[in-house]
TITI-295020 format. One record per residue (C-alpha): residue in three letters; x, y, z. Coordinates in steps of 0.05 Angstrom, whole numbers, plus 32768, in hexadecimal, padded with zeros to 4 digits. Each point is the difference from the previous one (the first is absolute). Example, Ala and Ser with C-alpha at 12.3 -4.5 7.8 and 13.67 -1.06 7.14 Angstrom:
// residues 2
ala80F67FA6809C ser801B80457FF3 
// end
This chain:
// residues 267
unk81697FE4818C unk7FE37FBA8006 unk80247FCD7FD4 unk7FD17FD07FDC unk80147FB97FEF unk7FD57FFD7FC2 unk7FE780357FCF unk7FB97FE6800D unk800680178048 unk801780457FEB unk7FC680067FD0 unk7FCE7FEA8035 unk801B80328033 unk7FFF80387FCD unk7FB77FF27FF1 unk7FF08000804A unk802080458007 unk7FD9801A7FC4 unk7FC07FE88021 unk800D802D803C unk8016803A7FD3 unk804A7FFB800F unk801480037FB7 unk804380218009 unk80177FC6802D unk7FE37FCE7FCF unk8028801F7FC8 unk80407FFA8028 unk7FF47FB6800A unk7FEF7FF57FB7 unk803E80227FE3 unk802B7FDC8034 unk7FE37FBD7FEA unk800A80107FB6 unk80498011800A unk800F7FCB8035 unk803B7FD87FE7 unk7FE67FC38023 unk7FBF80027FD9 unk802180147FBE unk803D7FD38003 unk800D7FE67FBA unk7FC980307FE8 unk7FCD7FC88003 unk7FBB80197FED unk7FC17FEA8026 unk7FB880177FFB unk8006801B8047 unk803680317FE9 unk7FD180177FC9 unk7FC9800C8034 unk80328026802A unk8013802C7FC5 unk7FB9800F7FED unk7FEF80138047 unk803E802D8003 unk7FE880267FC2 unk7FBA8007801E unk801E801E803E unk802F802E7FDA unk7FC4801C7FDB unk7FD9800E8040 unk803D801E8022 unk801C80247FC4 unk80427FDD800A unk80227FFD7FBC unk80457FF3801D unk7FEB7FBE801F unk7FDA7FEC7FC1 unk8041800B7FD8 unk80287FD78031 unk7FCC7FC97FFC unk7FFF7FFF7FB4 unk804B7FFA7FFD unk80017FC78032 unk7FC77FDC7FDD unk8021800A7FBC unk803E7FDD8019 unk7FD77FC7801B unk7FD47FF47FC2 unk802580177FC2 unk80177FB97FF3 unk7FD07FD7802A unk7FBC801E7FF0 unk7FF9803A7FD0 unk7FB57FF77FFF unk7FFC8010804A unk802C803D7FF7 unk7FD380187FC8 unk7FC37FF5802B unk801E80298038 unk8013803A7FD4 unk7FBD80017FDD unk7FDF80008044 unk802A803C8015 unk7FEC80267FC1 unk7FB77FF08009 unk800280178048 unk801880457FE9 unk7FCE80027FC7 unk7FC67FEC802C unk801380348033 unk7FFD80377FCB unk7FBD7FE77FE5 unk7FE27FFD8046 unk801880468012 unk7FE6801C7FBF unk7FBC7FE1800D unk7FFD80218044 unk800480457FE1 unk7FC280217FE4 unk7FF97FFA7FB4 unk8000804B7FF4 unk803B800C802E unk8043800C7FDF unk803D7FEA8028 unk803D80297FF2 unk80427FDB8005 unk8045801E8001 unk802180057FBC unk80387FD38019 unk7FEE7FC7802F unk80477FFC801A unk7FF88047801A unk7FBD7FF28020 unk801980058047 unk803480367FF7 unk8007802D803E unk7FED803F7FDA unk7FBF7FE07FEA unk7FEF7FEC8047 unk800E80478017 unk7FD2801E7FCC unk7FC87FD18014 unk800780138049 unk7FF080487FED unk7FBF7FEF7FDC unk7FBB800C8020 unk7FE47FC68029 unk7FC97FF27FCE unk80337FF77FC9 unk802B7FD4802C unk7FC47FD48011 unk7FF07FF87FB6 unk80487FEE7FF1 unk80007FCD8038 unk7FC57FDD7FDF unk80257FFF7FBE unk80427FEB801F unk7FEE7FB77FFD unk7FFA80037FB4 unk804280257FF9 unk80257FD0802E unk7FE37FC47FDB unk8018801B7FBD unk8045800D801C unk80037FBB8021 unk7FEE7FDE7FBE unk803680287FDC unk80337FEA8034 unk7FE97FB77FF8 unk800C80027FB5 unk80458021800A unk80137FCD8034 unk7FEE7FC47FD6 unk8024801C7FC3 unk803E800D802A unk80027FBC8023 unk7FF57FD77FC0 unk8025802A7FCC unk80397FCF7FF4 unk7FE27FBB800D unk7FF47FD67FC1 unk7FCE7FD38024 unk7FD2803B800E unk800A80267FBF unk7FB77FF77FEA unk7FE880178045 unk802D803E7FFA unk7FE480147FBD unk7FB97FF38015 unk800B802D803C unk801F80357FD3 unk7FC280017FD5 unk7FD48004803E unk8029803C8017 unk7FF980217FBC unk7FB57FF68003 unk8000801E8046 unk8022803F7FE6 unk7FCF80047FC7 unk7FC17FF4802A unk801380338035 unk802180337FD3 unk80437FFA8023 unk802F80247FCF unk803980078032 unk7FFD7FB68013 unk7FFD7FEB7FB7 unk804180257FF1 unk80217FDF803C unk7FE57FBC7FEC unk801A80077FB9 unk80458012801B unk7FFE7FC68030 unk7FEE7FCD7FCB unk8033801C7FD0 unk80387FFF8034 unk7FEE7FBA8019 unk80067FE57FB9 unk804280237FF3 unk801E7FE78041 unk7FF17FB87FED unk803980027FCE unk803180108039 unk7FF27FBC801F unk80277FDB7FCA unk80477FE9800C unk803B800A7FD1 unk7FE77FC67FD5 unk7FBB801D7FFA unk7FE27FCB802E unk7FCB80118034 unk7FFA7FE38047 unk7FCC7FCB8010 unk7FB9801C8007 unk801680427FE0 unk7FDC801D7FC4 unk80247FFF7FBD unk7FE980427FE1 unk80137FE87FBA unk7FD77FC08001 unk7FC57FFC7FD1 unk7FCE7FF78039 unk801A803C8027 unk8000802D7FC3 unk7FB97FEC7FEE unk7FE6800D8046 unk802580428005 unk7FE480177FBD unk7FB97FEE8016 unk8008802A803E unk801F80397FD9 unk7FC57FFF7FD0 unk7FD1800A803B unk802E8036801B unk7FFE80257FBE unk7FB47FFC7FFC unk7FF8801A8047 unk803180397FF5 unk7FDB80147FC0 unk7FBC7FFD8022 unk801B802D8037 unk8020802E7FCC unk80457FF9801E unk802480087FBE unk80477FFF801D unk7FF17FBB801E unk7FE37FEA7FBD unk804080147FDE unk802D7FDE8033 unk7FD67FC07FFF unk80007FFF7FB4 unk804B80048002 unk80027FC68031 unk7FD67FD67FD2 unk802B80117FC4 
// end
């Protein structure tokens, strides 16, 4: 791989590759630049690194590459969590919006009277047994499902985006507000799309993330720099606000077990 002396050069080359539809190669250059120790030495933030990160997320959306997006978010978090939280927030919000816009666009492409059936569990969407069953269906049915596949994949991608953000930023005090905002977005996603299975997983995820925060304290009850203090007034308030939304969504979806569990969390 060509080694670039400056991140600007890597960004320019990546854009050139995108222009000739070599997006996979462009993504390789982008992630290499973002994780290049020479560019990130001392974790100094520059606007060029922000441009690189935004382009990386754009490419990850087009190429359905969630592994690289995760690697990029972790690298950019390390670079900006002390130097520029505003830029980190901008990048994460951009990532969320990419997923949300993809779902909206795919929904618009489907006829208004056409109902798109999505697997009960998005994490089981590509299970081998489901692929086998589809292969046995008549061609006309397979063709119809191919047209609907874009909607299904977009919904699954957005679900994975929310999960990824919540996982990467679950312990960082600097991004606590961003974490809770994303949690509420994910709850709204489950409500809007009637995703009962995902709501149950999301509730468990949020609950476990909060419980695990207490394990970060040392023997004196002190927390590491940048870590969330789950007992602080600000954290408790934000958590309760998110739990209130969670309770309302569970009630609207008539998931009474989740209502009970969430009410216990609040208490």
